[in-house]
HTML snippet that shows the backbone in 3Dmol.js (N, CA, C, O; Angstrom):
<script src="https://3Dmol.org/build/3Dmol-min.js"></script>
<div id="view" style="width:600px;height:400px;position:relative"></div>
<script>
const pdb = `
ATOM      1  N   MET A   1     121.077 176.717 154.130  1.00  0.00           N
ATOM      2  CA  MET A   1     119.900 176.942 153.316  1.00  0.00           C
ATOM      3  C   MET A   1     119.973 178.342 152.714  1.00  0.00           C
ATOM      4  O   MET A   1     120.343 179.303 153.389  1.00  0.00           O
ATOM      5  N   ILE A   2     119.620 178.442 151.451  1.00  0.00           N
ATOM      6  CA  ILE A   2     119.624 179.726 150.753  1.00  0.00           C
ATOM      7  C   ILE A   2     118.388 180.515 151.175  1.00  0.00           C
ATOM      8  O   ILE A   2     117.288 179.966 151.237  1.00  0.00           O
ATOM      9  N   SER A   3     118.569 181.791 151.461  1.00  0.00           N
ATOM     10  CA  SER A   3     117.440 182.615 151.894  1.00  0.00           C
ATOM     11  C   SER A   3     116.622 183.089 150.695  1.00  0.00           C
ATOM     12  O   SER A   3     117.106 183.120 149.564  1.00  0.00           O
ATOM     13  N   LEU A   4     115.379 183.455 150.968  1.00  0.00           N
ATOM     14  CA  LEU A   4     114.527 183.996 149.909  1.00  0.00           C
ATOM     15  C   LEU A   4     115.116 185.279 149.335  1.00  0.00           C
ATOM     16  O   LEU A   4     114.974 185.543 148.141  1.00  0.00           O
ATOM     17  N   GLN A   5     115.776 186.078 150.169  1.00  0.00           N
ATOM     18  CA  GLN A   5     116.396 187.310 149.679  1.00  0.00           C
ATOM     19  C   GLN A   5     117.540 186.990 148.711  1.00  0.00           C
ATOM     20  O   GLN A   5     117.726 187.709 147.730  1.00  0.00           O
ATOM     21  N   THR A   6     118.299 185.940 148.963  1.00  0.00           N
ATOM     22  CA  THR A   6     119.372 185.536 148.054  1.00  0.00           C
ATOM     23  C   THR A   6     118.795 185.105 146.705  1.00  0.00           C
ATOM     24  O   THR A   6     119.346 185.441 145.657  1.00  0.00           O
ATOM     25  N   LEU A   7     117.684 184.360 146.732  1.00  0.00           N
ATOM     26  CA  LEU A   7     117.036 183.953 145.491  1.00  0.00           C
ATOM     27  C   LEU A   7     116.501 185.169 144.739  1.00  0.00           C
ATOM     28  O   LEU A   7     116.609 185.243 143.515  1.00  0.00           O
ATOM     29  N   ARG A   8     115.932 186.111 145.464  1.00  0.00           N
ATOM     30  CA  ARG A   8     115.405 187.331 144.839  1.00  0.00           C
ATOM     31  C   ARG A   8     116.550 188.103 144.167  1.00  0.00           C
ATOM     32  O   ARG A   8     116.391 188.597 143.051  1.00  0.00           O
ATOM     33  N   THR A   9     117.685 188.205 144.833  1.00  0.00           N
ATOM     34  CA  THR A   9     118.845 188.904 144.267  1.00  0.00           C
ATOM     35  C   THR A   9     119.340 188.193 143.007  1.00  0.00           C
ATOM     36  O   THR A   9     119.662 188.841 142.011  1.00  0.00           O
ATOM     37  N   ALA A  10     119.398 186.865 143.054  1.00  0.00           N
ATOM     38  CA  ALA A  10     119.834 186.091 141.884  1.00  0.00           C
ATOM     39  C   ALA A  10     118.882 186.299 140.713  1.00  0.00           C
ATOM     40  O   ALA A  10     119.326 186.425 139.572  1.00  0.00           O
ATOM     41  N   LEU A  11     117.577 186.336 140.983  1.00  0.00           N
ATOM     42  CA  LEU A  11     116.596 186.562 139.927  1.00  0.00           C
ATOM     43  C   LEU A  11     116.745 187.963 139.341  1.00  0.00           C
ATOM     44  O   LEU A  11     116.694 188.133 138.123  1.00  0.00           O
ATOM     45  N   LEU A  12     116.927 188.954 140.186  1.00  0.00           N
ATOM     46  CA  LEU A  12     117.119 190.318 139.694  1.00  0.00           C
ATOM     47  C   LEU A  12     118.381 190.432 138.852  1.00  0.00           C
ATOM     48  O   LEU A  12     118.382 191.133 137.840  1.00  0.00           O
ATOM     49  N   ASP A  13     119.453 189.757 139.249  1.00  0.00           N
ATOM     50  CA  ASP A  13     120.682 189.742 138.445  1.00  0.00           C
ATOM     51  C   ASP A  13     120.416 189.129 137.071  1.00  0.00           C
ATOM     52  O   ASP A  13     120.878 189.651 136.057  1.00  0.00           O
ATOM     53  N   LEU A  14     119.676 188.028 137.037  1.00  0.00           N
ATOM     54  CA  LEU A  14     119.354 187.373 135.774  1.00  0.00           C
ATOM     55  C   LEU A  14     118.505 188.287 134.895  1.00  0.00           C
ATOM     56  O   LEU A  14     118.768 188.423 133.701  1.00  0.00           O
ATOM     57  N   LEU A  15     117.496 188.906 135.479  1.00  0.00           N
ATOM     58  CA  LEU A  15     116.634 189.804 134.706  1.00  0.00           C
ATOM     59  C   LEU A  15     117.421 190.996 134.171  1.00  0.00           C
ATOM     60  O   LEU A  15     117.163 191.458 133.059  1.00  0.00           O
ATOM     61  N   TRP A  16     118.368 191.494 134.942  1.00  0.00           N
ATOM     62  CA  TRP A  16     119.199 192.606 134.481  1.00  0.00           C
ATOM     63  C   TRP A  16     120.012 192.185 133.261  1.00  0.00           C
ATOM     64  O   TRP A  16     120.147 192.950 132.307  1.00  0.00           O
ATOM     65  N   ARG A  17     120.555 190.962 133.292  1.00  0.00           N
ATOM     66  CA  ARG A  17     121.355 190.465 132.163  1.00  0.00           C
ATOM     67  C   ARG A  17     120.486 190.219 130.926  1.00  0.00           C
ATOM     68  O   ARG A  17     120.968 190.325 129.798  1.00  0.00           O
ATOM     69  N   LEU A  18     119.221 189.894 131.134  1.00  0.00           N
ATOM     70  CA  LEU A  18     118.316 189.621 130.014  1.00  0.00           C
ATOM     71  C   LEU A  18     117.625 190.880 129.491  1.00  0.00           C
ATOM     72  O   LEU A  18     116.897 190.819 128.499  1.00  0.00           O
ATOM     73  N   ASP A  19     117.844 192.017 130.145  1.00  0.00           N
ATOM     74  CA  ASP A  19     117.205 193.268 129.737  1.00  0.00           C
ATOM     75  C   ASP A  19     117.538 193.577 128.280  1.00  0.00           C
ATOM     76  O   ASP A  19     118.698 193.512 127.873  1.00  0.00           O
ATOM     77  N   GLY A  20     116.526 193.907 127.509  1.00  0.00           N
ATOM     78  CA  GLY A  20     116.732 194.227 126.107  1.00  0.00           C
ATOM     79  C   GLY A  20     116.668 193.031 125.183  1.00  0.00           C
ATOM     80  O   GLY A  20     116.803 193.182 123.968  1.00  0.00           O
ATOM     81  N   THR A  21     116.464 191.838 125.737  1.00  0.00           N
ATOM     82  CA  THR A  21     116.335 190.639 124.912  1.00  0.00           C
ATOM     83  C   THR A  21     114.866 190.245 124.830  1.00  0.00           C
ATOM     84  O   THR A  21     114.016 190.802 125.526  1.00  0.00           O
ATOM     85  N   GLU A  22     114.590 189.292 123.982  1.00  0.00           N
ATOM     86  CA  GLU A  22     113.224 188.783 123.840  1.00  0.00           C
ATOM     87  C   GLU A  22     112.948 187.602 124.765  1.00  0.00           C
ATOM     88  O   GLU A  22     111.881 186.993 124.688  1.00  0.00           O
ATOM     89  N   VAL A  23     113.891 187.277 125.631  1.00  0.00           N
ATOM     90  CA  VAL A  23     113.759 186.118 126.501  1.00  0.00           C
ATOM     91  C   VAL A  23     112.690 186.383 127.560  1.00  0.00           C
ATOM     92  O   VAL A  23     112.748 187.377 128.283  1.00  0.00           O
ATOM     93  N   LYS A  24     111.725 185.488 127.637  1.00  0.00           N
ATOM     94  CA  LYS A  24     110.672 185.565 128.652  1.00  0.00           C
ATOM     95  C   LYS A  24     110.791 184.334 129.543  1.00  0.00           C
ATOM     96  O   LYS A  24     110.920 183.211 129.057  1.00  0.00           O
ATOM     97  N   LEU A  25     110.748 184.557 130.830  1.00  0.00           N
ATOM     98  CA  LEU A  25     110.911 183.472 131.787  1.00  0.00           C
ATOM     99  C   LEU A  25     109.592 183.144 132.474  1.00  0.00           C
ATOM    100  O   LEU A  25     108.753 184.018 132.691  1.00  0.00           O
ATOM    101  N   ILE A  26     109.430 181.899 132.804  1.00  0.00           N
ATOM    102  CA  ILE A  26     108.340 181.463 133.679  1.00  0.00           C
ATOM    103  C   ILE A  26     109.032 180.897 134.915  1.00  0.00           C
ATOM    104  O   ILE A  26     109.878 180.009 134.807  1.00  0.00           O
ATOM    105  N   ILE A  27     108.674 181.407 136.072  1.00  0.00           N
ATOM    106  CA  ILE A  27     109.288 180.966 137.313  1.00  0.00           C
ATOM    107  C   ILE A  27     108.321 180.011 137.999  1.00  0.00           C
ATOM    108  O   ILE A  27     107.177 180.369 138.280  1.00  0.00           O
ATOM    109  N   GLY A  28     108.781 178.808 138.264  1.00  0.00           N
ATOM    110  CA  GLY A  28     107.943 177.793 138.888  1.00  0.00           C
ATOM    111  C   GLY A  28     108.477 177.404 140.251  1.00  0.00           C
ATOM    112  O   GLY A  28     109.287 178.121 140.840  1.00  0.00           O
ATOM    113  N   GLY A  29     108.028 176.284 140.741  1.00  0.00           N
ATOM    114  CA  GLY A  29     108.510 175.740 142.002  1.00  0.00           C
ATOM    115  C   GLY A  29     108.124 176.577 143.209  1.00  0.00           C
ATOM    116  O   GLY A  29     107.249 177.440 143.144  1.00  0.00           O
ATOM    117  N   GLY A  30     108.802 176.296 144.306  1.00  0.00           N
ATOM    118  CA  GLY A  30     108.511 176.981 145.566  1.00  0.00           C
ATOM    119  C   GLY A  30     108.736 178.476 145.493  1.00  0.00           C
ATOM    120  O   GLY A  30     107.966 179.247 146.066  1.00  0.00           O
ATOM    121  N   PHE A  31     109.793 178.904 144.788  1.00  0.00           N
ATOM    122  CA  PHE A  31     110.071 180.337 144.694  1.00  0.00           C
ATOM    123  C   PHE A  31     109.018 181.034 143.838  1.00  0.00           C
ATOM    124  O   PHE A  31     108.637 182.168 144.128  1.00  0.00           O
ATOM    125  N   GLY A  32     108.546 180.365 142.789  1.00  0.00           N
ATOM    126  CA  GLY A  32     107.476 180.924 141.970  1.00  0.00           C
ATOM    127  C   GLY A  32     106.201 181.109 142.775  1.00  0.00           C
ATOM    128  O   GLY A  32     105.514 182.122 142.638  1.00  0.00           O
ATOM    129  N   ILE A  33     105.887 180.133 143.613  1.00  0.00           N
ATOM    130  CA  ILE A  33     104.705 180.250 144.470  1.00  0.00           C
ATOM    131  C   ILE A  33     104.894 181.382 145.473  1.00  0.00           C
ATOM    132  O   ILE A  33     103.962 182.143 145.735  1.00  0.00           O
ATOM    133  N   PHE A  34     106.097 181.496 146.035  1.00  0.00           N
ATOM    134  CA  PHE A  34     106.381 182.587 146.965  1.00  0.00           C
ATOM    135  C   PHE A  34     106.161 183.942 146.298  1.00  0.00           C
ATOM    136  O   PHE A  34     105.519 184.819 146.875  1.00  0.00           O
ATOM    137  N   LEU A  35     106.691 184.120 145.081  1.00  0.00           N
ATOM    138  CA  LEU A  35     106.545 185.399 144.384  1.00  0.00           C
ATOM    139  C   LEU A  35     105.080 185.702 144.058  1.00  0.00           C
ATOM    140  O   LEU A  35     104.637 186.843 144.187  1.00  0.00           O
ATOM    141  N   LYS A  36     104.331 184.683 143.638  1.00  0.00           N
ATOM    142  CA  LYS A  36     102.915 184.876 143.332  1.00  0.00           C
ATOM    143  C   LYS A  36     102.146 185.261 144.588  1.00  0.00           C
ATOM    144  O   LYS A  36     101.297 186.151 144.551  1.00  0.00           O
ATOM    145  N   THR A  37     102.441 184.591 145.699  1.00  0.00           N
ATOM    146  CA  THR A  37     101.784 184.919 146.968  1.00  0.00           C
ATOM    147  C   THR A  37     102.091 186.351 147.384  1.00  0.00           C
ATOM    148  O   THR A  37     101.207 187.082 147.832  1.00  0.00           O
ATOM    149  N   GLU A  38     103.347 186.741 147.231  1.00  0.00           N
ATOM    150  CA  GLU A  38     103.753 188.099 147.571  1.00  0.00           C
ATOM    151  C   GLU A  38     103.004 189.121 146.704  1.00  0.00           C
ATOM    152  O   GLU A  38     102.564 190.159 147.199  1.00  0.00           O
ATOM    153  N   TYR A  39     102.866 188.821 145.425  1.00  0.00           N
ATOM    154  CA  TYR A  39     102.144 189.711 144.511  1.00  0.00           C
ATOM    155  C   TYR A  39     100.669 189.826 144.908  1.00  0.00           C
ATOM    156  O   TYR A  39     100.117 190.925 144.962  1.00  0.00           O
ATOM    157  N   VAL A  40     100.040 188.679 145.185  1.00  0.00           N
ATOM    158  CA  VAL A  40      98.617 188.675 145.548  1.00  0.00           C
ATOM    159  C   VAL A  40      98.390 189.483 146.818  1.00  0.00           C
ATOM    160  O   VAL A  40      97.413 190.224 146.920  1.00  0.00           O
ATOM    161  N   ARG A  41      99.288 189.343 147.784  1.00  0.00           N
ATOM    162  CA  ARG A  41      99.157 190.112 149.033  1.00  0.00           C
ATOM    163  C   ARG A  41      99.319 191.607 148.783  1.00  0.00           C
ATOM    164  O   ARG A  41      98.532 192.412 149.279  1.00  0.00           O
ATOM    165  N   ALA A  42     100.344 191.978 148.009  1.00  0.00           N
ATOM    166  CA  ALA A  42     100.606 193.404 147.750  1.00  0.00           C
ATOM    167  C   ALA A  42      99.476 194.042 146.955  1.00  0.00           C
ATOM    168  O   ALA A  42      99.131 195.201 147.187  1.00  0.00           O
ATOM    169  N   ALA A  43      98.901 193.298 146.024  1.00  0.00           N
ATOM    170  CA  ALA A  43      97.822 193.825 145.197  1.00  0.00           C
ATOM    171  C   ALA A  43      96.457 193.700 145.882  1.00  0.00           C
ATOM    172  O   ALA A  43      95.449 194.199 145.383  1.00  0.00           O
ATOM    173  N   ARG A  44      96.448 193.031 147.025  1.00  0.00           N
ATOM    174  CA  ARG A  44      95.211 192.811 147.794  1.00  0.00           C
ATOM    175  C   ARG A  44      94.121 192.156 146.948  1.00  0.00           C
ATOM    176  O   ARG A  44      92.962 192.572 146.964  1.00  0.00           O
ATOM    177  N   LEU A  45      94.523 191.125 146.212  1.00  0.00           N
ATOM    178  CA  LEU A  45      93.580 190.400 145.374  1.00  0.00           C
ATOM    179  C   LEU A  45      92.789 189.411 146.213  1.00  0.00           C
ATOM    180  O   LEU A  45      93.284 188.889 147.212  1.00  0.00           O
ATOM    181  N   ARG A  46      91.551 189.160 145.793  1.00  0.00           N
ATOM    182  CA  ARG A  46      90.720 188.177 146.489  1.00  0.00           C
ATOM    183  C   ARG A  46      91.168 186.772 146.139  1.00  0.00           C
ATOM    184  O   ARG A  46      91.501 186.487 144.989  1.00  0.00           O
ATOM    185  N   THR A  47      91.175 185.901 147.124  1.00  0.00           N
ATOM    186  CA  THR A  47      91.499 184.492 146.909  1.00  0.00           C
ATOM    187  C   THR A  47      90.497 183.633 147.670  1.00  0.00           C
ATOM    188  O   THR A  47      89.699 184.138 148.459  1.00  0.00           O
ATOM    189  N   LEU A  48      90.552 182.341 147.423  1.00  0.00           N
ATOM    190  CA  LEU A  48      89.678 181.419 148.149  1.00  0.00           C
ATOM    191  C   LEU A  48      90.187 181.136 149.552  1.00  0.00           C
ATOM    192  O   LEU A  48      89.444 180.647 150.403  1.00  0.00           O
ATOM    193  N   ILE A  49      91.464 181.446 149.792  1.00  0.00           N
ATOM    194  CA  ILE A  49      92.073 181.214 151.100  1.00  0.00           C
ATOM    195  C   ILE A  49      92.212 182.556 151.816  1.00  0.00           C
ATOM    196  O   ILE A  49      92.701 183.526 151.237  1.00  0.00           O
ATOM    197  N   ALA A  50      91.783 182.606 153.067  1.00  0.00           N
ATOM    198  CA  ALA A  50      91.936 183.830 153.848  1.00  0.00           C
ATOM    199  C   ALA A  50      93.422 184.117 154.060  1.00  0.00           C
ATOM    200  O   ALA A  50      94.183 183.190 154.340  1.00  0.00           O
ATOM    201  N   PRO A  51      93.857 185.368 153.936  1.00  0.00           N
ATOM    202  CA  PRO A  51      95.286 185.700 154.082  1.00  0.00           C
ATOM    203  C   PRO A  51      95.914 185.169 155.367  1.00  0.00           C
ATOM    204  O   PRO A  51      97.081 184.777 155.356  1.00  0.00           O
ATOM    205  N   GLU A  52      95.179 185.147 156.461  1.00  0.00           N
ATOM    206  CA  GLU A  52      95.757 184.653 157.718  1.00  0.00           C
ATOM    207  C   GLU A  52      95.952 183.133 157.702  1.00  0.00           C
ATOM    208  O   GLU A  52      96.640 182.593 158.568  1.00  0.00           O
ATOM    209  N   ALA A  53      95.352 182.438 156.726  1.00  0.00           N
ATOM    210  CA  ALA A  53      95.490 180.982 156.633  1.00  0.00           C
ATOM    211  C   ALA A  53      96.586 180.560 155.660  1.00  0.00           C
ATOM    212  O   ALA A  53      96.856 179.367 155.523  1.00  0.00           O
ATOM    213  N   TRP A  54      97.217 181.507 154.988  1.00  0.00           N
ATOM    214  CA  TRP A  54      98.282 181.157 154.041  1.00  0.00           C
ATOM    215  C   TRP A  54      99.461 180.550 154.779  1.00  0.00           C
ATOM    216  O   TRP A  54      99.803 180.986 155.879  1.00  0.00           O
ATOM    217  N   PRO A  55     100.085 179.542 154.175  1.00  0.00           N
ATOM    218  CA  PRO A  55     101.252 178.935 154.827  1.00  0.00           C
ATOM    219  C   PRO A  55     102.453 179.877 154.803  1.00  0.00           C
ATOM    220  O   PRO A  55     102.513 180.807 153.999  1.00  0.00           O
ATOM    221  N   GLU A  56     103.393 179.624 155.686  1.00  0.00           N
ATOM    222  CA  GLU A  56     104.619 180.415 155.741  1.00  0.00           C
ATOM    223  C   GLU A  56     105.413 180.218 154.452  1.00  0.00           C
ATOM    224  O   GLU A  56     105.460 179.116 153.905  1.00  0.00           O
ATOM    225  N   ALA A  57     106.032 181.288 153.976  1.00  0.00           N
ATOM    226  CA  ALA A  57     106.837 181.209 152.749  1.00  0.00           C
ATOM    227  C   ALA A  57     108.052 180.320 152.981  1.00  0.00           C
ATOM    228  O   ALA A  57     108.712 180.394 154.017  1.00  0.00           O
ATOM    229  N   ARG A  58     108.330 179.474 151.985  1.00  0.00           N
ATOM    230  CA  ARG A  58     109.518 178.638 152.043  1.00  0.00           C
ATOM    231  C   ARG A  58     109.945 178.352 150.612  1.00  0.00           C
ATOM    232  O   ARG A  58     109.193 178.594 149.668  1.00  0.00           O
ATOM    233  N   SER A  59     111.129 177.849 150.465  1.00  0.00           N
ATOM    234  CA  SER A  59     111.637 177.571 149.136  1.00  0.00           C
ATOM    235  C   SER A  59     112.506 176.327 149.172  1.00  0.00           C
ATOM    236  O   SER A  59     112.827 175.802 150.239  1.00  0.00           O
ATOM    237  N   THR A  60     112.882 175.865 147.985  1.00  0.00           N
ATOM    238  CA  THR A  60     113.688 174.655 147.887  1.00  0.00           C
ATOM    239  C   THR A  60     115.130 174.974 147.497  1.00  0.00           C
ATOM    240  O   THR A  60     115.804 174.129 146.907  1.00  0.00           O
ATOM    241  N   ASN A  61     115.607 176.153 147.809  1.00  0.00           N
ATOM    242  CA  ASN A  61     116.998 176.554 147.577  1.00  0.00           C
ATOM    243  C   ASN A  61     117.376 176.740 146.119  1.00  0.00           C
ATOM    244  O   ASN A  61     118.562 176.746 145.790  1.00  0.00           O
ATOM    245  N   ASP A  62     116.400 176.892 145.241  1.00  0.00           N
ATOM    246  CA  ASP A  62     116.725 177.113 143.842  1.00  0.00           C
ATOM    247  C   ASP A  62     115.614 177.901 143.164  1.00  0.00           C
ATOM    248  O   ASP A  62     114.564 178.171 143.747  1.00  0.00           O
ATOM    249  N   ILE A  63     115.880 178.259 141.917  1.00  0.00           N
ATOM    250  CA  ILE A  63     114.876 178.927 141.096  1.00  0.00           C
ATOM    251  C   ILE A  63     114.587 178.001 139.922  1.00  0.00           C
ATOM    252  O   ILE A  63     115.481 177.697 139.132  1.00  0.00           O
ATOM    253  N   ASP A  64     113.355 177.559 139.808  1.00  0.00           N
ATOM    254  CA  ASP A  64     112.946 176.710 138.693  1.00  0.00           C
ATOM    255  C   ASP A  64     112.491 177.611 137.554  1.00  0.00           C
ATOM    256  O   ASP A  64     111.481 178.305 137.670  1.00  0.00           O
ATOM    257  N   LEU A  65     113.242 177.598 136.449  1.00  0.00           N
ATOM    258  CA  LEU A  65     112.928 178.435 135.295  1.00  0.00           C
ATOM    259  C   LEU A  65     112.464 177.571 134.138  1.00  0.00           C
ATOM    260  O   LEU A  65     113.004 176.491 133.900  1.00  0.00           O
ATOM    261  N   PHE A  66     111.463 178.051 133.424  1.00  0.00           N
ATOM    262  CA  PHE A  66     110.979 177.391 132.221  1.00  0.00           C
ATOM    263  C   PHE A  66     111.202 178.352 131.064  1.00  0.00           C
ATOM    264  O   PHE A  66     110.851 179.529 131.144  1.00  0.00           O
ATOM    265  N   LEU A  67     111.787 177.844 129.992  1.00  0.00           N
ATOM    266  CA  LEU A  67     112.098 178.652 128.823  1.00  0.00           C
ATOM    267  C   LEU A  67     111.254 178.194 127.636  1.00  0.00           C
ATOM    268  O   LEU A  67     110.851 177.034 127.559  1.00  0.00           O
ATOM    269  N   ARG A  68     110.993 179.118 126.713  1.00  0.00           N
ATOM    270  CA  ARG A  68     110.279 178.762 125.494  1.00  0.00           C
ATOM    271  C   ARG A  68     111.175 177.890 124.620  1.00  0.00           C
ATOM    272  O   ARG A  68     112.391 178.083 124.609  1.00  0.00           O
ATOM    273  N   PRO A  69     110.603 176.939 123.891  1.00  0.00           N
ATOM    274  CA  PRO A  69     111.402 176.055 123.041  1.00  0.00           C
ATOM    275  C   PRO A  69     112.212 176.808 121.992  1.00  0.00           C
ATOM    276  O   PRO A  69     113.284 176.346 121.599  1.00  0.00           O
ATOM    277  N   GLU A  70     111.725 177.955 121.531  1.00  0.00           N
ATOM    278  CA  GLU A  70     112.425 178.718 120.498  1.00  0.00           C
ATOM    279  C   GLU A  70     113.828 179.134 120.946  1.00  0.00           C
ATOM    280  O   GLU A  70     114.696 179.377 120.108  1.00  0.00           O
ATOM    281  N   LEU A  71     114.051 179.214 122.234  1.00  0.00           N
ATOM    282  CA  LEU A  71     115.374 179.569 122.726  1.00  0.00           C
ATOM    283  C   LEU A  71     116.356 178.416 122.603  1.00  0.00           C
ATOM    284  O   LEU A  71     117.568 178.626 122.555  1.00  0.00           O
ATOM    285  N   LEU A  72     115.835 177.207 122.553  1.00  0.00           N
ATOM    286  CA  LEU A  72     116.689 176.030 122.524  1.00  0.00           C
ATOM    287  C   LEU A  72     116.939 175.513 121.113  1.00  0.00           C
ATOM    288  O   LEU A  72     117.974 174.900 120.855  1.00  0.00           O
ATOM    289  N   VAL A  73     116.016 175.750 120.208  1.00  0.00           N
ATOM    290  CA  VAL A  73     116.165 175.331 118.818  1.00  0.00           C
ATOM    291  C   VAL A  73     115.822 176.505 117.923  1.00  0.00           C
ATOM    292  O   VAL A  73     115.190 177.466 118.363  1.00  0.00           O
ATOM    293  N   GLY A  74     116.228 176.431 116.692  1.00  0.00           N
ATOM    294  CA  GLY A  74     115.890 177.479 115.737  1.00  0.00           C
ATOM    295  C   GLY A  74     114.390 177.554 115.542  1.00  0.00           C
ATOM    296  O   GLY A  74     113.690 176.557 115.721  1.00  0.00           O
ATOM    297  N   LEU A  75     113.889 178.718 115.179  1.00  0.00           N
ATOM    298  CA  LEU A  75     112.456 178.914 115.008  1.00  0.00           C
ATOM    299  C   LEU A  75     111.900 177.966 113.948  1.00  0.00           C
ATOM    300  O   LEU A  75     110.807 177.427 114.117  1.00  0.00           O
ATOM    301  N   GLY A  76     112.631 177.759 112.871  1.00  0.00           N
ATOM    302  CA  GLY A  76     112.184 176.847 111.820  1.00  0.00           C
ATOM    303  C   GLY A  76     112.060 175.429 112.327  1.00  0.00           C
ATOM    304  O   GLY A  76     111.108 174.726 111.989  1.00  0.00           O
ATOM    305  N   GLU A  77     113.017 175.001 113.137  1.00  0.00           N
ATOM    306  CA  GLU A  77     112.974 173.649 113.697  1.00  0.00           C
ATOM    307  C   GLU A  77     111.801 173.494 114.656  1.00  0.00           C
ATOM    308  O   GLU A  77     111.153 172.448 114.679  1.00  0.00           O
ATOM    309  N   ALA A  78     111.525 174.523 115.445  1.00  0.00           N
ATOM    310  CA  ALA A  78     110.402 174.467 116.386  1.00  0.00           C
ATOM    311  C   ALA A  78     109.088 174.388 115.624  1.00  0.00           C
ATOM    312  O   ALA A  78     108.191 173.643 116.018  1.00  0.00           O
ATOM    313  N   GLU A  79     108.961 175.150 114.530  1.00  0.00           N
ATOM    314  CA  GLU A  79     107.737 175.115 113.731  1.00  0.00           C
ATOM    315  C   GLU A  79     107.569 173.748 113.080  1.00  0.00           C
ATOM    316  O   GLU A  79     106.458 173.221 113.039  1.00  0.00           O
ATOM    317  N   ALA A  80     108.652 173.163 112.570  1.00  0.00           N
ATOM    318  CA  ALA A  80     108.581 171.835 111.964  1.00  0.00           C
ATOM    319  C   ALA A  80     108.145 170.794 113.004  1.00  0.00           C
ATOM    320  O   ALA A  80     107.341 169.913 112.700  1.00  0.00           O
ATOM    321  N   ALA A  81     108.666 170.895 114.211  1.00  0.00           N
ATOM    322  CA  ALA A  81     108.280 169.972 115.281  1.00  0.00           C
ATOM    323  C   ALA A  81     106.810 170.135 115.628  1.00  0.00           C
ATOM    324  O   ALA A  81     106.118 169.147 115.874  1.00  0.00           O
ATOM    325  N   ARG A  82     106.331 171.362 115.649  1.00  0.00           N
ATOM    326  CA  ARG A  82     104.920 171.627 115.944  1.00  0.00           C
ATOM    327  C   ARG A  82     104.035 171.026 114.858  1.00  0.00           C
ATOM    328  O   ARG A  82     103.005 170.421 115.153  1.00  0.00           O
ATOM    329  N   GLN A  83     104.441 171.194 113.603  1.00  0.00           N
ATOM    330  CA  GLN A  83     103.673 170.651 112.491  1.00  0.00           C
ATOM    331  C   GLN A  83     103.637 169.124 112.555  1.00  0.00           C
ATOM    332  O   GLN A  83     102.597 168.515 112.307  1.00  0.00           O
ATOM    333  N   ARG A  84     104.778 168.503 112.890  1.00  0.00           N
ATOM    334  CA  ARG A  84     104.810 167.045 113.033  1.00  0.00           C
ATOM    335  C   ARG A  84     103.860 166.596 114.127  1.00  0.00           C
ATOM    336  O   ARG A  84     103.152 165.600 113.978  1.00  0.00           O
ATOM    337  N   ASP A  85     103.848 167.340 115.235  1.00  0.00           N
ATOM    338  CA  ASP A  85     102.974 167.002 116.346  1.00  0.00           C
ATOM    339  C   ASP A  85     101.506 167.128 115.930  1.00  0.00           C
ATOM    340  O   ASP A  85     100.688 166.279 116.283  1.00  0.00           O
ATOM    341  N   LEU A  86     101.172 168.177 115.186  1.00  0.00           N
ATOM    342  CA  LEU A  86      99.791 168.355 114.730  1.00  0.00           C
ATOM    343  C   LEU A  86      99.365 167.216 113.818  1.00  0.00           C
ATOM    344  O   LEU A  86      98.240 166.728 113.919  1.00  0.00           O
ATOM    345  N   ARG A  87     100.253 166.790 112.928  1.00  0.00           N
ATOM    346  CA  ARG A  87      99.924 165.686 112.014  1.00  0.00           C
ATOM    347  C   ARG A  87      99.751 164.385 112.788  1.00  0.00           C
ATOM    348  O   ARG A  87      98.918 163.557 112.422  1.00  0.00           O
ATOM    349  N   THR A  88     100.515 164.197 113.838  1.00  0.00           N
ATOM    350  CA  THR A  88     100.418 162.977 114.634  1.00  0.00           C
ATOM    351  C   THR A  88      99.086 162.894 115.356  1.00  0.00           C
ATOM    352  O   THR A  88      98.556 161.799 115.548  1.00  0.00           O
ATOM    353  N   ARG A  89      98.538 164.027 115.759  1.00  0.00           N
ATOM    354  CA  ARG A  89      97.282 164.044 116.506  1.00  0.00           C
ATOM    355  C   ARG A  89      96.072 163.790 115.621  1.00  0.00           C
ATOM    356  O   ARG A  89      95.021 163.380 116.115  1.00  0.00           O
ATOM    357  N   ILE A  90      96.204 164.027 114.327  1.00  0.00           N
ATOM    358  CA  ILE A  90      95.053 163.889 113.418  1.00  0.00           C
ATOM    359  C   ILE A  90      94.780 162.437 113.120  1.00  0.00           C
ATOM    360  O   ILE A  90      93.852 162.124 112.375  1.00  0.00           O
TER     361      ILE A  90
END
`;
const viewer = $3Dmol.createViewer("view");
viewer.addModel(pdb, "pdb");
viewer.setStyle({}, {cartoon: {color: "spectrum"}});
viewer.zoomTo();
viewer.render();
</script>
């Protein structure tokens, strides 16, 4: 099983490679929840769940990343697809 520290290192390596680019990542899945929980604890934010009731951190051995569509297709193509979608909804 991959450790949370290994996933954190892999994410930091990826962010280092993306430094200076316009690429923005959304991290989902178990690792995304782990990172959000860690942030909430460090920032001491209020939640509906008492900190002592939070479940133990775990992950699914991977990092689930979500990318903006503009990274996969040209900006013009993405805008055309959006316009088609808007016309379909009307």
